[in-house]
C-alpha positions as CSV (number, residue, x, y, z in Angstrom):
1,M,1.0,21.9,11.2
2,L,-2.7,22.3,10.6
3,K,-4.1,20.1,7.7
4,R,-7.2,20.2,5.7
5,L,-8.3,17.8,3.2
6,V,-8.8,18.7,-0.2
7,L,-10.6,16.1,-2.3
8,I,-9.6,15.9,-5.9
9,I,-11.8,14.5,-8.5
10,S,-10.0,11.6,-10.3
11,V,-10.1,7.8,-11.5
12,L,-9.0,6.3,-8.7
13,A,-6.1,4.1,-9.1
14,P,-4.1,2.6,-6.9
15,I,-0.3,3.1,-8.4
16,W,0.6,6.2,-10.2
17,A,1.5,5.1,-13.8
18,I,2.0,6.8,-16.5
19,A,2.4,5.4,-20.2
20,Q,5.3,7.8,-21.8
21,S,6.1,8.5,-25.1
22,C,9.1,10.2,-26.6
23,P,8.6,14.2,-27.2
24,R,9.0,15.2,-31.0
25,F,11.5,17.9,-32.0
26,L,10.8,21.2,-32.6
27,S,13.9,22.6,-33.6
28,P,16.4,21.9,-35.1
29,L,14.3,19.4,-36.8
30,P,15.9,15.8,-37.5
31,G,18.1,15.5,-40.4
32,S,18.4,19.3,-40.4
33,T,21.7,21.0,-42.0
34,D,23.7,23.7,-41.9
35,V,22.2,24.7,-38.3
36,P,23.8,27.3,-36.5
37,V,26.5,26.3,-34.0
38,E,24.7,28.7,-31.7
39,T,21.2,26.9,-32.3
40,T,18.8,26.2,-29.1
41,I,17.3,22.8,-29.2
42,R,13.6,22.6,-28.6
43,W,11.3,20.0,-27.9
44,E,7.3,19.4,-27.4
45,E,6.6,19.2,-23.7
46,I,5.6,16.0,-22.7
47,I,2.6,16.1,-19.5
48,G,3.1,14.5,-16.1
49,V,7.5,14.6,-17.0
50,P,8.8,16.3,-14.2
51,S,12.8,16.4,-15.8
52,Y,14.5,16.0,-19.2
53,N,18.1,15.2,-19.1
54,I,19.3,16.3,-22.5
55,S,23.1,14.3,-23.7
56,I,24.8,16.0,-27.0
57,G,27.4,13.9,-28.9
58,T,28.9,13.4,-32.1
59,T,27.9,9.5,-32.1
60,P,24.2,8.1,-31.6
61,G,24.1,8.3,-27.8
62,G,27.1,10.2,-27.4
63,R,28.1,12.8,-24.6
64,D,31.3,13.8,-25.7
65,I,29.8,17.8,-26.4
66,V,27.1,17.4,-23.5
67,N,27.0,14.9,-21.0
68,E,23.6,14.0,-19.6
69,T,22.5,17.4,-18.2
70,A,19.3,18.2,-16.3
71,V,16.8,20.7,-17.6
72,G,14.3,20.7,-15.6
73,T,11.0,21.1,-17.1
74,N,12.1,23.0,-19.8
75,T,11.3,22.1,-23.1
76,S,14.4,23.9,-24.6
77,F,18.5,23.7,-23.9
78,T,21.5,25.9,-25.4
79,P,24.6,24.2,-25.6
80,P,27.1,26.5,-23.3
81,F,29.9,26.0,-25.4
82,G,28.5,25.8,-28.8
83,L,28.3,23.3,-31.5
84,P,31.6,22.0,-33.6
85,D,30.8,23.0,-37.2
86,D,30.2,21.0,-40.0
87,T,29.7,18.1,-37.9
88,E,27.1,15.5,-37.6
89,I,25.2,16.3,-34.0
90,F,23.4,13.7,-32.2
91,V,20.8,15.2,-29.5
92,T,19.4,12.2,-26.5
93,I,16.3,12.8,-24.4
94,T,15.8,11.0,-21.2
95,L,12.4,11.6,-19.6
96,F,13.5,11.9,-15.9
97,F,11.3,10.5,-12.8
98,F,12.5,11.4,-9.3
99,S,9.6,9.4,-7.7
100,D,10.2,6.0,-9.8
101,Q,13.5,6.2,-11.6
102,S,12.1,2.9,-13.2
103,Q,9.9,4.9,-15.5
104,N,12.8,6.5,-16.7
105,V,12.8,6.4,-20.5
106,I,15.7,6.9,-22.6
107,C,14.5,8.5,-26.2
108,P,16.1,7.4,-29.3
109,S,18.8,9.8,-30.5
110,I,17.6,12.5,-33.5
111,S,20.7,13.9,-35.5
112,F,21.3,17.3,-37.7
113,T,24.3,18.6,-39.2
114,T,25.4,22.0,-38.5
115,E,27.0,24.8,-40.7
116,E,30.1,25.5,-41.5
117,V,31.3,28.6,-40.1
118,T,34.2,30.5,-42.8
119,T,34.6,33.6,-40.7
120,P,36.7,34.2,-37.3
121,P,34.3,34.6,-34.5
122,S,33.0,38.0,-33.3
123,C,34.2,39.4,-29.8
124,T,32.4,38.5,-26.0
125,Q,32.2,40.2,-22.5
126,L,32.9,39.7,-19.2
127,R,30.0,38.4,-17.1
128,L,31.6,38.4,-13.7
129,P,33.1,40.4,-12.7
130,E,31.1,43.2,-14.9
131,N,33.1,45.9,-16.7
132,G,33.8,49.0,-14.4
133,Q,32.7,47.0,-11.0
134,T,33.8,48.0,-8.0
135,D,35.1,46.2,-4.8
136,V,35.9,42.9,-6.4
137,N,36.9,40.0,-4.4
138,F,40.8,39.5,-5.0
139,R,39.9,35.8,-5.6
140,T,38.0,36.3,-7.8
141,N,36.8,34.0,-11.0
142,L,36.4,35.4,-14.4
143,R,33.2,34.3,-16.6
144,W,31.9,35.5,-20.2
145,D,29.6,34.9,-22.6
146,Y,29.8,32.4,-25.5
147,A,31.0,33.8,-28.9
148,P,29.7,31.9,-31.5
149,G,31.3,29.9,-34.0
150,A,34.2,30.0,-31.2
151,T,36.3,27.1,-30.7
152,S,38.6,28.9,-28.3
153,Y,39.5,32.0,-26.5
154,L,43.2,33.9,-25.9
155,L,43.2,35.7,-22.8
156,R,45.3,38.6,-20.9
157,I,45.3,39.9,-17.5
158,G,47.4,43.0,-16.3
159,T,47.5,46.0,-14.1
160,S,47.8,48.2,-17.2
161,S,45.4,48.3,-20.4
162,G,47.0,45.8,-22.8
163,G,49.5,44.6,-19.6
164,T,50.1,40.8,-19.4
165,E,52.1,40.9,-15.8
166,I,49.2,39.0,-14.0
167,F,48.5,36.7,-16.8
168,G,50.3,36.8,-20.3
169,E,48.6,36.1,-23.4
170,T,47.4,32.3,-23.9
171,D,45.0,29.7,-25.6
172,I,42.9,28.7,-22.6
173,G,40.8,26.5,-24.9
174,N,36.9,26.2,-25.4
175,V,36.2,27.6,-21.9
176,L,34.0,30.3,-20.4
177,R,35.7,30.7,-17.2
178,F,39.3,31.4,-15.6
179,N,40.6,30.9,-12.1
180,P,43.3,33.5,-12.2
181,P,47.1,31.6,-11.1
182,T,47.6,34.1,-7.9
183,D,45.5,36.7,-6.0
184,L,44.8,39.8,-7.6
185,P,46.1,43.0,-5.8
186,I,43.8,44.8,-3.6
187,N,42.8,48.0,-4.2
188,T,44.0,48.2,-8.2
189,E,42.5,48.6,-11.2
190,I,42.5,45.0,-13.0
191,F,42.6,45.2,-17.5
192,V,41.0,41.7,-19.1
193,Q,41.0,41.2,-22.9
194,I,39.4,38.1,-24.1
195,T,39.5,37.4,-27.7
196,P,37.2,34.7,-29.3
197,L,39.1,32.3,-32.5
198,N,38.5,29.5,-34.6
199,E,40.1,27.8,-37.1
200,N,39.7,31.1,-39.4
201,G,40.8,33.2,-37.2
202,V,41.3,35.6,-34.1
203,A,38.3,38.3,-33.4
204,L,39.0,41.7,-34.2
205,N,38.9,45.0,-32.4
206,C,38.1,43.1,-28.8
207,T,37.9,45.7,-26.3
208,I,39.9,46.0,-23.2
209,E,37.5,45.4,-19.9
210,S,38.2,46.4,-16.0
211,F,37.3,46.3,-12.7
212,F,38.3,47.5,-9.7
213,T,39.6,45.1,-6.2
214,A,38.6,45.6,-3.4
215,G,41.0,47.7,-0.6
216,I,40.9,44.8,1.8
217,A,42.4,41.4,0.9
218,Q,39.1,39.5,2.4
219,S,37.2,36.6,1.0
220,L,34.6,34.8,1.9
221,D,33.8,31.0,1.9
222,C,30.8,29.5,0.4
223,T,28.2,27.8,1.8
224,R,25.4,24.4,1.3
225,L,21.9,23.8,1.8
226,T,21.0,22.1,5.0
227,F,17.6,21.7,4.0
228,P,17.1,20.7,1.7
229,V,20.2,19.0,1.5
230,D,21.8,19.1,-2.4
231,G,20.0,16.2,-4.6
232,A,17.1,15.6,-1.9
233,T,13.8,14.1,-3.1
234,N,10.3,14.8,-2.1
235,V,10.4,18.0,-0.6
236,P,7.8,19.8,0.5
237,L,6.0,22.6,-1.7
238,T,6.2,25.2,0.8
239,P,9.5,24.3,2.6
240,L,11.9,26.2,5.1
241,L,15.2,26.7,3.0
242,Q,18.3,26.5,5.2
243,W,22.0,26.9,4.6
244,E,25.2,27.2,6.5
245,E,26.6,30.2,7.9
246,V,29.4,31.5,6.8
247,A,31.5,34.0,9.0
248,G,32.3,37.0,7.7
249,A,29.2,37.2,5.9
250,T,26.5,39.8,6.1
251,G,24.2,38.7,3.7
252,Y,23.3,35.9,1.1
253,R,22.1,36.3,-2.6
254,I,20.0,33.5,-3.8
255,T,18.8,32.3,-7.2
256,I,16.3,29.7,-7.9
257,G,15.3,28.4,-11.5
258,T,14.0,25.2,-13.4
259,T,17.5,25.0,-15.3
260,P,21.0,25.4,-14.1
261,G,21.8,29.1,-13.4
262,G,18.1,29.6,-14.3
263,D,16.5,32.3,-12.4
264,D,12.9,32.2,-13.1
265,I,11.8,31.8,-9.9
266,V,14.2,33.8,-7.9
267,R,16.6,36.6,-8.9
268,E,19.6,36.9,-6.8
269,Q,17.1,38.0,-3.8
270,V,18.8,38.9,-0.7
271,F,18.6,37.4,2.9
272,R,20.0,38.8,5.9
273,S,19.9,35.6,7.6
274,T,20.2,31.7,7.0
275,S,16.8,30.3,6.1
276,T,13.9,31.8,4.1
277,F,10.2,30.4,3.6
278,V,9.5,29.4,0.1
279,I,5.3,29.6,-0.6
280,N,4.2,27.1,-3.2
281,F,7.1,25.5,-5.3
282,D,5.2,23.8,-8.5
283,P,4.9,19.8,-7.4
284,N,7.3,17.4,-9.1
285,A,9.8,19.5,-10.4
286,L,13.4,19.9,-10.6
287,L,14.7,23.0,-8.9
288,F,18.3,24.6,-9.0
289,I,19.4,27.1,-6.8
290,T,22.3,29.2,-6.0
291,I,23.6,31.0,-3.0
292,V,26.4,33.6,-3.0
293,P,27.4,34.7,0.3
294,F,28.5,38.7,0.6
295,N,29.1,41.4,3.1
296,E,30.0,45.2,2.3
297,L,33.4,44.6,1.1
298,V,33.3,40.9,-0.8
299,E,31.4,38.5,-2.2
300,A,32.1,34.6,-2.3
301,T,33.3,33.2,-5.5
302,D,32.1,30.2,-7.9
303,C,29.8,28.9,-5.6
304,G,28.5,26.0,-7.4
305,I,24.6,24.9,-8.3
306,E,22.7,22.5,-6.0
307,S,19.6,20.8,-6.6
308,F,16.4,19.1,-4.9
309,S,13.0,18.0,-6.5
310,T,9.7,18.9,-4.8
311,A,6.9,16.7,-3.8
312,V,4.7,14.8,-6.3
313,G,1.7,17.4,-5.7
314,C,0.5,16.2,-2.1
315,G,1.5,19.1,0.0
316,P,1.5,20.9,2.4
317,F,1.6,23.7,0.3
318,F,-0.2,27.6,1.2
319,D,-3.6,27.8,-0.1
320,P,-4.0,31.8,-0.3
321,S,-7.9,31.6,-0.7
322,L,-7.9,29.7,2.9
323,G,-4.9,31.6,4.4
324,D,-3.9,28.1,5.5
325,F,-2.0,25.0,4.6
326,V,-3.4,22.7,2.5
327,S,-2.6,19.0,2.5
328,L,-3.7,16.3,0.3
329,F,-2.9,13.4,2.5
330,P,-5.6,11.6,4.5
331,E,-5.8,12.5,8.3
332,L,-5.4,9.0,9.6
333,D,-6.3,8.7,13.3
334,F,-6.2,4.9,14.2
335,P,-5.0,2.5,17.1
336,S,-1.6,0.8,16.7
337,A,-3.0,-2.3,18.6
338,F,-5.8,-4.8,19.4
339,V,-6.5,-7.7,20.9
340,I,-8.8,-11.0,19.5
341,C,-10.1,-13.6,22.0
342,E,-9.2,-17.2,21.2
343,N,-11.7,-19.1,20.3
344,S,-13.9,-16.1,19.5
345,E,-15.7,-14.6,16.8
346,P,-13.8,-12.5,14.5
347,I,-13.2,-8.6,15.1
348,T,-14.3,-5.9,12.8
349,L,-12.4,-2.9,12.3
350,S,-13.1,0.3,10.6
351,T,-11.7,3.7,10.3
352,S,-14.1,7.0,10.2
353,T,-11.2,8.5,7.7
354,I,-12.5,10.0,4.4
355,A,-10.7,9.3,1.8
356,E,-10.6,8.2,-2.2
357,S,-9.1,4.4,-1.4
358,Y,-8.8,2.3,1.2
359,R,-6.1,-1.2,2.0
360,W,-5.8,-3.4,4.6
361,A,-3.1,-6.0,4.2
362,S,-1.0,-7.9,6.4
363,I,2.5,-7.1,6.6
364,T,6.3,-8.7,7.8
365,S,8.4,-6.2,10.4
366,R,9.7,-4.8,7.5
367,G,6.7,-3.5,5.6
368,T,6.2,-6.1,3.0
369,E,2.9,-7.0,2.2
370,I,1.7,-10.3,2.4
371,E,-1.9,-10.6,1.9
372,L,-4.7,-7.9,0.8
373,F,-7.9,-8.4,3.4
374,S,-9.8,-5.4,2.2
375,E,-10.3,-1.9,0.2
376,T,-13.3,-0.8,2.0
377,T,-13.3,1.1,5.3
378,E,-13.6,-2.0,6.8
379,V,-11.9,-5.7,7.3
380,V,-12.6,-8.6,9.2
381,I,-9.7,-10.0,11.5
382,S,-9.6,-13.4,13.0
383,E,-5.4,-14.0,13.2
384,G,-2.8,-12.3,15.1
385,G,-0.1,-10.4,13.4
386,L,1.3,-7.6,12.2
387,Y,-1.3,-5.2,9.6
388,R,-1.0,-1.9,7.8
389,L,-4.3,0.5,6.4
390,D,-3.3,2.7,3.7
391,V,-6.0,5.5,3.0
392,T,-5.1,7.4,-0.3
393,N,-6.3,10.6,-1.8
394,F,-5.1,11.5,-5.1
395,A,-3.6,14.5,-6.7
396,D,-4.1,15.4,-9.9
397,P,-1.0,18.0,-11.1
398,N,-0.5,18.1,-15.0
399,G,-3.8,15.1,-15.2
400,N,-1.7,12.3,-13.7
401,N,-3.0,10.6,-10.9
402,I,-0.7,10.8,-8.0
403,P,-1.1,9.0,-4.8
404,C,-1.3,10.8,-1.6
405,T,-1.3,8.3,0.9
406,S,-1.1,8.2,5.2
407,S,-0.6,4.9,6.7
408,R,-1.0,3.1,10.2
409,Q,0.6,-0.2,11.4
410,F,-0.7,-2.0,14.0
411,T,-0.6,-5.0,16.0
412,V,-3.6,-7.9,16.4
413,D,-2.6,-9.8,19.6
414,V,-4.4,-13.2,20.3
415,I,-5.5,-13.9,24.1
416,P,-6.5,-16.7,25.8
417,G,-10.6,-16.7,26.2
418,P,-13.1,-17.8,28.1
419,E,-13.4,-21.7,27.9
420,I,-17.1,-23.4,28.4
421,S,-17.4,-26.9,29.3
422,S,-21.3,-26.9,29.2
423,V,-24.4,-25.3,29.3
424,D,-27.0,-26.8,31.2
425,V,-30.6,-26.4,29.6
426,E,-33.6,-27.1,32.0
427,R,-36.7,-26.5,31.4
428,I,-39.2,-25.4,33.7
429,G,-42.6,-25.3,32.2
430,E,-42.9,-22.9,29.3
431,V,-39.1,-21.1,30.2
432,L,-35.9,-22.2,30.6
433,Q,-33.1,-22.2,32.8
434,L,-29.7,-21.9,31.7
435,T,-26.4,-22.6,33.4
436,V,-23.0,-21.7,32.1
437,N,-20.2,-23.7,33.2
438,V,-16.6,-22.2,32.9
439,A,-13.8,-24.4,32.0
440,S,-10.8,-21.8,32.2
441,T,-9.7,-20.1,35.7
442,G,-10.2,-16.4,35.7
443,Q,-12.6,-13.7,36.5
444,Y,-16.0,-13.7,34.6
445,D,-19.1,-12.4,33.7
446,F,-22.0,-13.0,32.0
447,A,-24.8,-11.7,29.5
448,L,-27.7,-12.9,27.6
449,N,-28.9,-12.3,24.2
450,D,-26.9,-8.9,24.2
451,I,-22.9,-8.6,23.8
452,N,-23.3,-4.8,25.4
453,G,-24.9,-6.5,28.6
454,P,-26.4,-6.0,31.7
455,Y,-23.5,-8.4,32.7
456,Q,-24.1,-10.3,36.1
457,D,-21.5,-11.9,37.9
458,S,-24.0,-15.3,38.6
459,N,-23.5,-17.9,36.0
460,V,-26.8,-18.8,35.9
461,F,-30.2,-17.6,33.8
462,T,-33.7,-18.3,35.0
463,N,-37.0,-17.2,33.1
464,V,-35.1,-17.4,29.9
465,P,-38.0,-17.6,27.0
466,L,-38.1,-21.0,24.4
467,G,-36.4,-20.3,21.2
468,N,-33.0,-19.2,20.2
469,N,-31.0,-17.7,23.0
470,I,-27.4,-16.3,23.0
471,V,-25.2,-16.6,26.3
472,Y,-22.3,-13.5,26.3
473,V,-19.1,-14.7,28.9
474,R,-17.1,-11.7,29.0
475,D,-13.1,-12.1,31.1
476,K,-13.0,-9.2,33.4
477,N,-9.3,-9.3,33.1
478,Q,-9.0,-9.1,29.3
479,D,-11.3,-6.1,28.0
480,G,-13.2,-6.8,24.9
481,C,-12.6,-10.7,25.3
482,I,-15.9,-12.1,25.0
483,L,-17.5,-15.3,24.1
484,A,-20.5,-16.2,22.7
485,I,-22.4,-19.4,22.8
486,D,-25.6,-19.9,21.1
487,I,-28.5,-22.0,22.8
488,T,-30.6,-23.3,19.7
489,P,-34.1,-24.6,20.3
490,D,-33.6,-27.8,22.2
491,L,-36.0,-30.7,20.4
492,I,-33.9,-33.5,22.5
493,S,-35.4,-31.8,25.6
494,E,-38.8,-32.6,24.3
495,G,-37.9,-36.3,24.7
496,F,-38.0,-36.5,28.4
497,P,-42.1,-37.2,28.9
498,K,-43.5,-34.3,31.2
499,F,-45.7,-36.7,33.1
500,F,-46.2,-40.5,33.2
501,T,-49.5,-42.9,34.7
502,P,-47.8,-46.0,36.2
503,N,-51.3,-47.9,36.5
504,G,-50.8,-51.0,34.2
505,D,-53.4,-50.1,31.5
506,G,-50.5,-50.4,29.1
507,I,-50.7,-46.2,28.4
508,N,-47.8,-44.2,30.1
509,D,-46.7,-47.1,32.2
510,F,-43.0,-46.0,32.4
511,W,-41.0,-42.7,32.0
512,Q,-38.3,-43.0,29.6
513,F,-36.4,-40.8,26.9
514,Q,-38.6,-40.8,23.2
515,P,-36.3,-39.4,20.9
516,P,-38.7,-36.5,19.4
517,P,-39.2,-36.5,15.5
518,N,-36.5,-34.6,13.4
519,A,-34.7,-34.3,16.6
520,D,-30.6,-35.2,16.0
521,E,-29.7,-38.7,17.2
522,I,-28.2,-38.9,20.5
523,E,-26.3,-41.5,23.2
524,F,-26.5,-40.7,27.3
525,M,-24.0,-41.9,29.6
526,S,-26.4,-41.9,32.0
527,I,-30.0,-40.8,32.9
528,S,-30.4,-40.3,36.4
529,I,-34.2,-39.8,38.8
530,F,-34.1,-37.7,41.7
531,D,-36.7,-37.4,44.4
532,R,-37.3,-33.6,45.4
533,Y,-34.3,-33.8,48.4
534,G,-31.7,-34.8,45.4
535,R,-31.8,-38.7,46.4
536,L,-31.1,-41.0,43.8
537,L,-34.1,-43.2,42.9
538,F,-33.3,-44.6,39.6
539,Q,-30.8,-45.3,36.7
540,V,-32.8,-45.3,33.6
541,Q,-31.0,-47.3,30.9
542,Q,-31.5,-45.8,26.8
543,N,-32.3,-49.2,25.8
544,S,-34.8,-49.7,28.5
545,V,-38.8,-50.3,29.0
546,G,-37.9,-46.7,31.6
547,W,-38.9,-46.3,35.1
548,D,-42.0,-47.8,36.3
549,G,-42.2,-45.5,39.2
550,M,-40.9,-48.4,41.9
551,F,-38.6,-47.6,44.5
552,N,-36.8,-50.6,46.5
553,G,-39.9,-52.6,45.4
554,R,-42.7,-50.0,46.6
555,P,-45.0,-47.6,44.5
556,L,-43.7,-44.4,44.8
557,P,-46.5,-41.4,45.2
558,S,-47.8,-39.2,42.8
559,S,-45.4,-36.4,42.8
560,D,-42.8,-34.3,41.4
561,Y,-39.5,-36.1,40.4
562,W,-36.5,-34.5,39.0
563,F,-34.1,-36.1,36.1
564,R,-30.4,-35.3,35.1
565,A,-29.3,-36.7,31.5
566,V,-25.4,-36.9,30.7
567,A,-24.9,-37.3,26.8
568,M,-22.1,-38.7,25.4
569,D,-20.4,-35.5,24.2
570,N,-21.0,-34.0,27.4
571,R,-24.1,-32.1,27.0
572,V,-26.4,-32.2,30.1
573,F,-30.1,-32.3,29.9
574,Q,-32.4,-31.6,32.7
575,G,-35.7,-31.3,34.5
576,H,-38.7,-32.3,36.1
577,F,-41.8,-34.6,35.7
578,T,-45.1,-35.6,37.7
579,L,-45.4,-39.2,38.6
580,K,-49.8,-39.6,38.6
581,R,-51.1,-42.5,39.6
């Protein structure tokens, strides 16, 4: 599915948090009296609340009349069986959040007192099946509308007007539906009379209604959602609704609303398959759906209401202006593994993903955050471990910042890198010769002053300018494992004389290391002098006057000679000097 990034202008926040207050009741007002028993309860809207739950009882917080019923984003509710008369009624609203129920707010109960009903109720009528309907399922249930003021209903069912052979006249209580005790006869007109009553008497002259059952004793089972399943949360705003196939059904009648039994989104729309594509549900909403299988003879009865809640506004959803799907989740393309060399510089990682917020953190194997490292597009990592990059855009339904986060978990592995024992620095005139001595085994190549090369197989660099230099050692078998060695200006090398004149005049008669001003103190294990053929001529002690140009009691001739000095910290200094006579 193609995604496109849509940036929402909003205040950046790492967590969506809504400080909620409870709604104000609009009707009945708290403390009201003589409230009609068929009243509709209304309250003000609280922006950002995805659903309200309502409970109604005869005590504060009580649920004996209505038990914690979800009404979605509707701000009104009509008790399906009415309210008892001359009674103090308590109403409790709960602000309900699907994505984080820890934010749920149970508001204080308010109360009002209903009117005293002094007359019998009025009549009601069949709602299912409707009066005069044909081809009704022989196993149908009966449903009717609430009669204001009724506290119970008398019901009789027969095959003639006023007949009772199917169900004799009985007080069935304060209900609005009834399942006949036996299957109804097929291909027959069925007569039903429903008479509401209360303590003041029965409704008068209520109509006898009828319907005709189908000529074939056939029934259909109900179906159920397979996507999203009943109770699902974070459902995409443009989902493919799917449900189970029912044997014998030729179609399915679907109703969707924001309240139980509501039809404000889809009203009894017919589908001939077991799925349908829905365009753009509202975000962060509780939706109720009823699916009724049917064929040319009958339809399923008593199919329940299922519900699910939509995603909090990140999509994907369909944008008609683009003719395409839009997602507020950033498109994150980031590698899953990196390596870092042991004893090398930390690595800097970055993402090119465009987003409103970034978060780099180390995590446990279960994804729990251990330490936050960066909140920019870059992070510096010096240790191996498990890490996660979160990139976030913010959706803004109803004025609330809702995070739309894409995440990538990645590993950083530490591998052995090149191990350098020493770098020999030899000054030759006004240039240096650098020899890199690798202690570890492996295949390496070398570069000078540029990590990108060019690299050479030789570990010797000639004609190196005086001053700061950096040598890079790369392991050929571990891609990207490079060790950098900083070669700083060597003041100590300046302490080895470039010439001496052993002629007995008291000036430069001896060749000896002289510590230069501002140089670090250094102690040598050995200072050796060689001729041009590599023959050892003399070992100079650091605390002696030095070499006088003699070998085996004879003065050596004017020429160039070489030295090699090894410090106590294993640094090696070597070069050449001139003996002048």
